[in-house]
N, C-alpha and C positions, 0 to 999 in steps of 0.2 A: 348455215352452210355457205361456203365461199364458192362462187360460181363464176366461170369466165365464159363469156359468149363471144366467140371469135369468128372472123371472116365475114361477118354480115354487112348489110347496108343499113346503117343506123339512121333513122329519121326521127328527129325531135323537133316538132313544130314550134314549140315555145321558144327554143333557143336557136332557131334557124339552122339546124344541123341536118345535113343530108350528105353523108359521106361513108366511106369504108372505114369503120372504127370498131374496136372491140369494146365490150362492156363488161364491167366487173361489179359483182354483187356480193354483199356480205352482210350478215345479220338482219336479213329482210329489207335492206336498203341498197340504193346504187352507191357503190364505193368509188368508182372511177370510170372515166369515159376516156378511150384512146390508149391510156397507159395505166398499168396496174398500180395501185398505191404502194407505197414502200412496205416491204415485208409481206405482201399479198401472195398466198399460195393457194392456188384453186384446188378445191376438193373435187369439183366436177367441171368438166369443159363441154360446152355444146358448140358444135360445128354449125355455123349458120350460113354457110356458102350457098349463094343463090337465093337467100331469103331476106326480106326487110325486117329489121329489128325496131320496134316502135314501142311507145308507152301503151300499157293495157288500155283498151277501149272503155269510155265511160258512158253508160246509157242512162239518160234522164227519165225514161218512161218504159217501164217493163212489168207487166202483170204476171204474178207468179201463181201457177196452179200447184202441182206437187212440187214442193220446194226443191228437192234434191234433183229431180229430173230437169227442172227449169235452169238450175245453176250449172248442171253439166251441160246443158245447151249453151249457157252463156259463155263458159270457158272455151267450148269448142269453137265459138264464134270470136274468140280473142277479147270478150268483154270481162274485164276484171272488177268493175265496180257498176252497180246499177241502182236506180231509185225506183222504189216501189210505191204506188199510190195507195191513198187511204181507204178507198171504197172496196174493202174486202168484206167478207162475211165471217165475223162481225165487223162493223167499221173500225178503223184504228184511232178509236178516241179515248182509250184507257192505256195509261203508261205499261201496264203488265202485259198487253198485247204487243206493244212495240218492243219492250225488253225480250219478249219470248221470240219474236221474229229475228231480231239481231242475234240472239244467242243461238238459235237454230242454225242460222246461216254461218255463224263463226264455227260451230261444232262441225259442220259439214266441211269447212276448209276449202271451199271452192271460191266463187266470186264473193265480194263484199256486197251486202245489202243495206242501202241507206233508206229507211222508211220516211214517207211523208206522213205527218200526223193530221188527224182530222181538225178542220178549221172550226167546225161547229159540232155540238153533241149529236151523235148518231147521223151526222151529215145531213141534219134536218133543215139547216140554213136559218136557225133561230138563236139558241144560246150558244155562246162560245165554248169551245172545249177548253180543257185545262192545258193550255199551251205550254206554260212553264214546266209542268211535271212531264209532259210528253217530250219536251226538248231535252230534260235531263235523262229520259229513258232511251234517247238515241234518234229521235225524229229530227231531221235536218232542216225541215221548213213545214209549212201547213197548207193544206189544200181541201178542196171539196171533190176531187176526182172528177167524175162526170156529173155529179149532183150540183144543182144551181142553188145560189142564194137569191131569192126572188125579191126580198126586202133590202132596198139599198141602204136604208138606215143601219140595218144589221151589217151590211157589208162594210160601211163606213166605220162602224165600231170595231169590226175585226181588223181593218187597216190601222186604225189608231192604236189599238192595243199592241198589235204586232210591231208597229213603228217604235213605241215606246220602249219595248224591250229588245229591239234589234233582231226580231224574227222576220223571216222572208215568207212571203205568201205566193203560191203557185196556183194559178187558175187557169182553166180551159175557157176561153171567152166564147160563149155561145148563148145568145139570148133565148131564153126558155120558150116564150111565147112564139117566136118565129121559127123555131126548130122542133118543137114538140111532136108535131104530126108528120115530119118530114123524113125521107129515106135516102135522098140523092140530091146533088146540086140542082139548084133551080134553074135549069137551062134546057137546051135543045133535047138531050137524051131523056131527061125526066118527063118531058112533054110528050115525046114520042112513045115512050113506054107506059105512060099514064101513072107515074109515080109522083107523089107529093113531093115537092122540091123544098129545099132549105136555101134560103137567098144568102148571098155573101153579106148582106147587111145584118144577118143574125150574128155573124162574127164581128163586124166592124162597130156595131152599136155597143156590144159588150166590151170591145176593147176601149172604145171612147169612154165608157163609165169607169173601167179600171184604171185608165190613165189619168183621168181627172182626179179620181180619189188618191191615186199614188202621188200626183204632184201636190194635192193639198196636204197629205199626211207624211210624205217623205218615206213611206214604206218601201222596202226592197221587194219588187214585183217581178215575177217570172211568168210568162204567158205561155201556156202549153200548147203544142200541136196546132200552130197556125195553119190555115189551109188556103189563103187568098193572098194575092199580090196587094190588094188595098190594105190588108192587115199588116203586112210586112212594112209597108211604107209608112203606116201610121206609127209603127214602133220605131222605125229609123228616125222619123221626125221628132218623137218624143225624146229619144236618146239625145239628139242634137240639141234639144232644149234643156237638158240636164236632168230629165226624169230617170230614176234609177229603175229601169225596166230592162229585161232580158227576155228572149223567147226561143222556142225550139220549133222544129218542123219534123213530122214523121217521115221517114225515109221512103215509104211508098209513095208519098205525095210529090217527090221529085221525078218519079218515073211513070206515074199513071195519071190519067185524067178522067173525066165523065164518060168518055167514049169507051173506056175499057169495061165499063158495065155490060157492053155487048147486048145480049139478050138475057137480061136478069141474071148475070153471073154473080152469085152470093159471095164468091171469094174477093169480088171488088167492092164489096160493101164495107165502108169505113165510117168512123165517127171521130172528126168531122168528115163529110163526104168528100170524095174525089171531085175536084172543080174543073174549071175550063182549062183549056191549053195555055191561054193567057195566065191564069193563075199559077199554074205549073211553072211556066217560065219565070214568073215573078218570084216564086219561092226559091228556085235555083239560083237566080241572081242575088237574092237575099242572103242565102247561105254563103254563097262565094264572096259576098262583100262583107261577111263577118257580122251581119245583123242578126242572124239566127244560127243556131247550131242544130245538130241532127240527133234524133233518137230513133229506136227501133219501133216504138209503139207496140211492143211485143204483147200480143193477146193470144194465148193458146186456147183453142176451142175444139170441142168434140165434133166428129164428123156430122153428127145429127143437128148440130147448131147451124150448119151451112146446107144441109139437104132439105131445105124448106123454101116456100116461096120468098122472094127477095125481101118483102116488107117484114117477114117474120124472122129472117136470118139475123143472127147476132153479128154486130159489126166487129171488124178487126182482123188481123192476120198475124201469124207467127213472124218473129222478126230478129230475135237475138243471133241467130246463125247467118242472117242474111245482111245484117247491118254493114259488115266490112265489104263484102263483094258488091252490094248495091251502091255503097259510097264510092267505090273505085269505079263503077260503072258511070255514076253520075259525073265524077271528075273527068273521066276519059271523054265523055261527051262534051264537056265544057273546056277541054284542052288545059286542065289544071294540073299542076305538079302534084306528085305523091304527097309532099309535105302539106300543100294546100288542102288536099283531099282529107288528110288525117286530122288536121287542126279541129274540124267541127265534131269530131268523136273522140278527142283526147284533151288537148289543152283548153279548148273552148268550154266544154262542160265543166272541166276543173275549176275554171275561173268563176263560173256561175255558182258552184258549190262552195266557193271560197276555200278550196283545199290546195294549199301551196305544195303539199306533198304528193299530189296525184297529177296525172296528165303529162308528165315530162320525165326525162332521164337524167337530170343533173345530179351530181353527188348529193346525197341526203334524201332524195326522193324514195317513195316507196318502190320496192323491186317489183313492180307490176309490169310485166313485159309481154308483148305479143309478137311472135315470129311467124311471118306469113310468106307465102309464095304468090306474088302479086299477079303473075300471068297464068297459074295453073288453072285449068278449067275443070269444073265439076257440074253435074247435073242435079238440079233440086228435085229430090224424089222424097216420098215419104220415109223410105228406108235411110236416106242420107241425112235426115233431121233427127237429132236427139230429143228435141222437145216433144212433149205430148201432143202439141198442136201441130198438125200437118196442114193447117189451113193457111194457103198463100196463093196469090194470083201467079206466082212465079213457078209453080209445079210444072215439071217437064222442061223448064229453061236451063240453059247452060250459062253459067256465070263464071267469071274469072276472079281469082283471089281465094286462096284457101289457108286457113289457119293451120300451123303445123305444130307449135308449141306455145303454151300459155303458161306464165308464172305469176303467182300472186304472193306478194311478200317474200319473194325469193324462194317459193315452193313451186315444183313443177306440178301443176294441176291438170295439164292436158298435153298429150303427146300423140300426134297422128303419124309420126314417121316410122 
């Protein structure tokens, strides 16, 4: 279908565009920007007056419960492509499981799902999974999810194998022995509440190991959900030295810190934990500088998973529908432009994925488009969230930025107008 999106404010961070321009789509791709291609006759027109028109958001970490419900939440938040971790039930270590996930997502016709394959069999951290066949089945990289590899010799073998075949490895850097008994950041709040803490060194020690092995093997390494200013600084230094490493930060860690636990508020329990205000500021600066991109770290949980003592609560929060407004809120606080705000959730993640067809709106790109009202306020309530997960520290808060229309491959998959 040929679609003309007119009268909007088009923002394409990759190509430094922020202007009033029309967008033309045809055959599931961007056909033109500003002026219609020769002979173009729109079968459908979308009036984007008062709206920002930007590339569909790309989320590098989203856990999926009921697939259809969570993908509906994704497109309601303007997310058109998301990466799903391998620590499912069962773990994503067989090609048939990856093929089924990709096929089911495609059949639903909502957001694209790019699975991470298991790095080791059953995520047990010992024998390598069949990475080559998992890659053929649609896995875009390999990870342990939240499961550690305790044996550094096994980790070295995994890096060497992945580097040989050009596969990327995505790991959450957290030392198992320093974090296994902890529930919160090892700081003032944890001490006051009597909670066992997880020190920043649990992250930095793991980062140091990963960076050393990445430098030795040349593997493409992506570090998931960093939580500390020291961790961000280590990645920036390694990149300057030529190590092929990227990283992301969960959006909640740009807004919250250890004090938001309050008196055992389980909605503020995360993995990795919310850290100090200094760490939060360091993460904000790292994303603004382009060292890290953002992800929702979407983790939909049942109410019962949070209505328990803090140490027993499952970590995580819903995030797919909050990624855009929380990113805009972060950018406003840092006095960043809208283009700078959108880069860490569009062009930045696309570059990490190595997808030249995603994250921008130049001719030839996938016609994945988000139209949103940047200043429209809405209240975060259980009823306003499409996800099965109503677990978020922002329940009851008013946020600005509301997705109005989402297109994936030129198909309108969400319309709130």
